[in-house]
DSSP file (Angstrom, degrees, kcal/mol; ACC not computed):
  #  RESIDUE AA STRUCTURE BP1 BP2  ACC     N-H-->O    O-->H-N    N-H-->O    O-->H-N    TCO  KAPPA ALPHA  PHI   PSI    X-CA   Y-CA   Z-CA
    1    1 A M     >        0   0    0      0, 0.0     4,-2.2     0, 0.0     5,-0.1   0.000 360.0 360.0 360.0 -39.3   18.6   17.5  -29.8
    2    2 A K  H  >  +     0   0    0      1,-0.2     4,-2.3     2,-0.2     5,-0.2   0.860 360.0  52.0 -70.0 -38.4   19.4   14.0  -28.6
    3    3 A K  H  > S+     0   0    0      2,-0.2     4,-2.5     1,-0.2    -1,-0.2   0.888 109.3  51.0 -67.5 -36.7   20.0   15.2  -25.0
    4    4 A L  H  > S+     0   0    0      1,-0.2     4,-2.2     2,-0.2    -2,-0.2   0.948 113.6  45.2 -63.2 -46.8   16.5   17.0  -25.0
    5    5 A F  H  X S+     0   0    0     -4,-2.2     4,-1.8     2,-0.2    -1,-0.2   0.866 113.3  46.6 -63.6 -36.6   14.9   13.9  -26.2
    6    6 A L  H  X S+     0   0    0     -4,-2.3     4,-2.2     2,-0.2    -1,-0.2   0.874 113.3  52.0 -69.5 -40.2   16.7   11.6  -23.8
    7    7 A S  H  X S+     0   0    0     -4,-2.5     4,-2.6     1,-0.2    -2,-0.2   0.917 110.6  48.3 -60.0 -45.3   15.9   14.1  -20.9
    8    8 A T  H  X S+     0   0    0     -4,-2.2     4,-1.7     1,-0.2    -1,-0.2   0.883 111.2  49.6 -67.4 -40.2   12.2   14.1  -21.9
    9    9 A L  H  X S+     0   0    0     -4,-1.8     4,-2.0    -5,-0.2    -1,-0.2   0.918 111.2  48.9 -64.9 -41.1   12.1   10.3  -22.0
   10   10 A V  H  X S+     0   0    0     -4,-2.2     4,-2.0     2,-0.2    -2,-0.2   0.915 112.7  47.4 -63.4 -49.2   13.7    9.9  -18.7
   11   11 A I  H  X S+     0   0    0     -4,-2.6     4,-1.5     1,-0.2    -1,-0.2   0.791 110.7  51.8 -69.0 -26.4   11.4   12.4  -17.0
   12   12 A G  H  X S+     0   0    0     -4,-1.7     4,-1.8    -5,-0.2    -1,-0.2   0.922 109.0  51.0 -73.2 -40.9    8.3   10.8  -18.6
   13   13 A A  H  X S+     0   0    0     -4,-2.0     4,-1.9     1,-0.2    -2,-0.2   0.894 110.2  48.4 -67.4 -40.6    9.4    7.4  -17.3
   14   14 A L  H  X S+     0   0    0     -4,-2.0     4,-2.6     2,-0.2    -1,-0.2   0.872 107.9  56.1 -62.8 -38.1    9.8    8.7  -13.8
   15   15 A S  H  X S+     0   0    0     -4,-1.5     4,-2.3     2,-0.2    -2,-0.2   0.930 108.9  46.4 -57.3 -47.1    6.4   10.4  -13.9
   16   16 A V  H  X S+     0   0    0     -4,-1.8     4,-1.6     1,-0.2    -1,-0.2   0.849 110.9  52.1 -71.7 -33.4    4.8    7.2  -14.7
   17   17 A A  H  X S+     0   0    0     -4,-1.9     4,-1.8     2,-0.2    -2,-0.2   0.930 110.4  48.8 -60.2 -49.7    6.8    5.4  -11.9
   18   18 A A  H  X S+     0   0    0     -4,-2.6     4,-1.4     1,-0.2    -2,-0.2   0.901 107.7  55.3 -63.5 -42.2    5.6    8.0   -9.4
   19   19 A A  H  X S+     0   0    0     -4,-2.3     4,-0.6     1,-0.2    -1,-0.2   0.868 106.9  50.1 -63.5 -35.9    2.0    7.6  -10.6
   20   20 A V  H >< S+     0   0    0     -4,-1.6     3,-1.1     1,-0.2    26,-0.2   0.931 111.0  47.6 -64.4 -46.4    2.1    3.9   -9.9
   21   21 A D  H >< S+     0   0    0     -4,-1.8     3,-1.0     1,-0.3    -1,-0.2   0.684  99.9  69.7 -71.4 -17.7    3.4    4.3   -6.4
   22   22 A A  H 3< S+     0   0    0     -4,-1.4    -1,-0.3     1,-0.2    -2,-0.2   0.731  95.0  56.4 -70.7 -23.1    0.7    7.0   -5.8
   23   23 A N  T << S+     0   0    0     -3,-1.1     2,-0.3    -4,-0.6    23,-0.3   0.556  90.4  88.8 -85.0  -4.4   -1.9    4.2   -5.8
   24   24 A A    <   -     0   0    0     -3,-1.0     2,-0.3    21,-0.2    21,-0.3  -0.676  57.6-179.2 -94.2 144.3   -0.3    2.2   -3.1
   25   25 A W  E     -A   44   0A   0     19,-2.5    19,-2.2    -2,-0.3     2,-0.4  -0.995  15.8-167.7-143.7 152.2   -1.1    2.9    0.6
   26   26 A T  E     +A   43   0A   0     -2,-0.3     2,-0.4    17,-0.2    17,-0.2  -0.999   7.0 179.4-137.1 138.0   -0.3    1.8    4.1
   27   27 A R  E     +A   42   0A   0     15,-3.1    15,-3.5    -2,-0.4     2,-0.3  -0.992   4.3 173.8-133.4 139.9   -2.0    2.5    7.5
   28   28 A S  E     +A   41   0A   0     -2,-0.4     2,-0.3    13,-0.2    13,-0.2  -0.997   0.8 169.4-147.3 149.3   -1.1    1.3   10.9
   29   29 A A  E     -A   40   0A   0     11,-2.4    11,-2.3    -2,-0.3     2,-0.4  -0.995  15.9-151.6-156.1 156.6   -2.4    1.9   14.4
   30   30 A T  E     -A   39   0A   0     -2,-0.3     2,-0.4     9,-0.2     9,-0.2  -0.975   6.0-167.6-130.1 145.8   -2.1    0.7   18.0
   31   31 A A  E     -A   38   0A   0      7,-2.6     7,-2.7    -2,-0.4     2,-0.4  -0.990   7.7-154.1-133.7 140.6   -4.5    0.9   20.9
   32   32 A S  E     +A   37   0A   0     -2,-0.4     5,-0.2     5,-0.2    -2,-0.0  -0.937  24.3 158.8-114.3 134.2   -3.8    0.1   24.6
   33   33 A G  E >   -A   36   0A   0      3,-3.0     3,-1.3    -2,-0.4    -2,-0.0  -0.795  57.4 -73.9-142.4-171.0   -6.4   -1.0   26.9
   34   34 A P  T 3  S+     0   0    0      0, 0.0     3,-0.1     0, 0.0    -2,-0.0   0.803 128.9  46.8 -61.1 -24.4   -6.9   -2.9   30.3
   35   35 A R  T 3  S-     0   0    0      1,-0.3     2,-0.3     0, 0.0    -3,-0.0   0.524 122.6 -89.4 -98.0  -4.6   -6.0   -6.2   28.7
   36   36 A G  E <   -A   33   0A   0     -3,-1.3    -3,-3.0    25,-0.0     2,-0.4  -0.932  60.9 -33.9 139.2-156.3   -2.9   -5.0   26.8
   37   37 A T  E     -A   32   0A   0     -2,-0.3     2,-0.3    -5,-0.2    -5,-0.2  -0.884  43.5-167.5-110.8 126.9   -2.0   -3.6   23.4
   38   38 A S  E     -A   31   0A   0     -7,-2.7    -7,-2.6    -2,-0.4     2,-0.3  -0.822   7.7-167.7-110.1 146.8   -3.7   -4.3   20.0
   39   39 A S  E     -AB  30  58A   0     19,-2.9    19,-2.8    -2,-0.3     2,-0.4  -0.985   7.9-166.2-137.2 155.0   -2.3   -3.4   16.7
   40   40 A V  E     -AB  29  57A   0    -11,-2.3   -11,-2.4    -2,-0.3     2,-0.4  -0.999   3.0-172.7-141.2 136.4   -3.6   -3.3   13.1
   41   41 A T  E     -AB  28  56A   0     15,-2.3    15,-2.9    -2,-0.4     2,-0.4  -0.997   5.7-177.4-129.6 133.9   -1.7   -2.9    9.8
   42   42 A A  E     +AB  27  55A   0    -15,-3.5   -15,-3.1    -2,-0.4     2,-0.3  -0.992   4.7 173.9-135.7 135.7   -3.3   -2.4    6.4
   43   43 A T  E     +AB  26  54A   0     11,-2.8    11,-2.5    -2,-0.4     2,-0.3  -0.922  10.6 148.3-131.7 157.9   -1.8   -2.1    3.0
   44   44 A G  E     +AB  25  53A   0    -19,-2.2   -19,-2.5    -2,-0.3     2,-0.3  -0.971  11.2 175.2-170.8-179.4   -3.3   -1.9   -0.5
   45   45 A G  E     - B   0  52A   0      7,-1.7     7,-2.7    -2,-0.3     2,-0.4  -0.916  21.7-123.7 172.9 164.6   -3.0   -0.6   -4.0
   46   46 A C  E     + B   0  51A   0    -23,-0.3     2,-0.3    -2,-0.3     5,-0.2  -0.954  29.3 156.3-128.6 147.0   -4.4   -0.6   -7.4
   47   47 A A  E >   + B   0  50A   0      3,-2.4     3,-2.0    -2,-0.4    -2,-0.0  -0.899  62.3   3.8-168.8 141.3   -3.0   -1.5  -10.8
   48   48 A N  T 3  S-     0   0    0      1,-0.3     3,-0.1    -2,-0.3     0, 0.0   0.858 129.5 -49.7  48.1  49.5   -4.2   -2.6  -14.1
   49   49 A G  T 3  S+     0   0    0      1,-0.2    24,-1.4    23,-0.1     2,-0.4   0.480 117.8 101.1  76.9   0.7   -7.7   -2.5  -13.2
   50   50 A S  E <   -BC  47  72A   0     -3,-2.0    -3,-2.4    22,-0.2     2,-0.4  -0.969  48.6-164.0-127.1 134.7   -7.5   -4.4  -10.0
   51   51 A C  E     +BC  46  71A   0     20,-2.8    20,-3.1    -2,-0.4     2,-0.3  -0.952  12.2 176.9-120.0 139.4   -7.4   -3.3   -6.4
   52   52 A S  E     -BC  45  70A   0     -7,-2.7    -7,-1.7    -2,-0.4     2,-0.3  -0.941   8.8-171.7-138.9 164.9   -6.3   -5.3   -3.4
   53   53 A R  E     -BC  44  69A   0     16,-2.3    16,-2.1    -2,-0.3     2,-0.3  -0.962   7.8-160.0-148.0 163.1   -5.8   -4.9    0.2
   54   54 A N  E     -BC  43  68A   0    -11,-2.5   -11,-2.8    -2,-0.3     2,-0.4  -0.955  10.1-169.3-153.9 125.2   -4.3   -6.9    3.1
   55   55 A V  E     -BC  42  67A   0     12,-2.7    12,-2.3    -2,-0.3     2,-0.5  -0.975   3.1-171.2-125.3 128.1   -5.1   -6.3    6.8
   56   56 A T  E     -BC  41  66A   0    -15,-2.9   -15,-2.3    -2,-0.4     2,-0.4  -0.966   4.0-173.4-123.2 118.0   -3.3   -7.8    9.7
   57   57 A R  E     -BC  40  65A   0      8,-3.5     8,-2.8    -2,-0.5     2,-0.4  -0.905   4.4-164.7-114.0 141.8   -4.7   -7.4   13.3
   58   58 A T  E     -BC  39  64A   0    -19,-2.8   -19,-2.9    -2,-0.4     6,-0.2  -0.997  12.6-148.2-127.3 127.1   -2.8   -8.6   16.5
   59   59 A G    >   -     0   0    0      4,-2.5     3,-1.3    -2,-0.4   -22,-0.1  -0.172  30.6 -97.3 -83.6 175.6   -4.6   -8.8   19.7
   60   60 A P  T 3  S+     0   0    0      0, 0.0   -23,-0.2     0, 0.0    -1,-0.1   0.846 124.0  54.1 -63.8 -31.5   -3.4   -8.3   23.3
   61   61 A A  T 3  S-     0   0    0    -25,-0.1   -23,-0.1     2,-0.1   -25,-0.0   0.513 124.3-102.9 -82.7  -5.1   -2.9  -12.0   23.8
   62   62 A G  S <  S+     0   0    0     -3,-1.3     2,-0.1     1,-0.3    -1,-0.1   0.373  71.7 148.2  93.8  -0.7   -0.6  -12.1   20.6
   63   63 A N        -     0   0    0     -5,-0.1    -4,-2.5     1,-0.0     2,-0.5  -0.439  33.4-152.6 -62.3 138.3   -3.4  -13.7   18.3
   64   64 A T  E     -C   58   0A   0     -6,-0.2     2,-0.4    -2,-0.1    -6,-0.2  -0.950  13.0-171.6-122.0 139.8   -3.1  -12.6   14.7
   65   65 A Y  E     -C   57   0A   0     -8,-2.8    -8,-3.5    -2,-0.5     2,-0.4  -0.997   5.6-170.3-125.0 125.9   -5.9  -12.3   12.1
   66   66 A T  E     +C   56   0A   0     -2,-0.4     2,-0.3   -10,-0.2   -10,-0.2  -0.928   5.0 179.5-120.4 142.7   -5.1  -11.6    8.5
   67   67 A R  E     -C   55   0A   0    -12,-2.3   -12,-2.7    -2,-0.4     2,-0.4  -0.989   3.2-177.0-141.2 135.3   -7.7  -10.8    5.9
   68   68 A T  E     +C   54   0A   0     -2,-0.3     2,-0.3   -14,-0.2   -14,-0.2  -0.924   1.8 178.7-129.5 159.8   -7.1  -10.0    2.2
   69   69 A G  E     -C   53   0A   0    -16,-2.1   -16,-2.3    -2,-0.4     2,-0.4  -0.996  11.0-162.5-157.3 151.0   -9.2   -9.0   -0.7
   70   70 A T  E     -C   52   0A   0     -2,-0.3     2,-0.4   -18,-0.2   -18,-0.2  -0.997   2.3-165.7-138.8 137.0   -9.1   -8.2   -4.3
   71   71 A V  E     -C   51   0A   0    -20,-3.1   -20,-2.8    -2,-0.4     2,-0.4  -0.980  10.4-176.5-119.3 129.5  -11.5   -6.4   -6.6
   72   72 A S  E      C   50   0A   0     -2,-0.4   -22,-0.2   -22,-0.2   -23,-0.1  -0.903 360.0 360.0-123.5 153.2  -11.2   -6.5  -10.4
   73   73 A R              0   0    0    -24,-1.4   -23,-0.1    -2,-0.4    -1,-0.1   0.385 360.0 360.0 -85.0 360.0  -13.3   -4.8  -13.2
């Protein structure tokens, strides 16, 4: 009986951890043009009623622009 309870507890904890990770996301892309290559990377996620994101763009000249945002209920 103890093993069954312990197994159920461990499976439940892993399920909750997987659900938290399911709210995180990452996107990235590159584009090449006549002036060179540009890239963008975006990450974000939600937890405890708050969602945030972070976007970083790098232009063909190497200039980097970062934008962050957070929304809460």
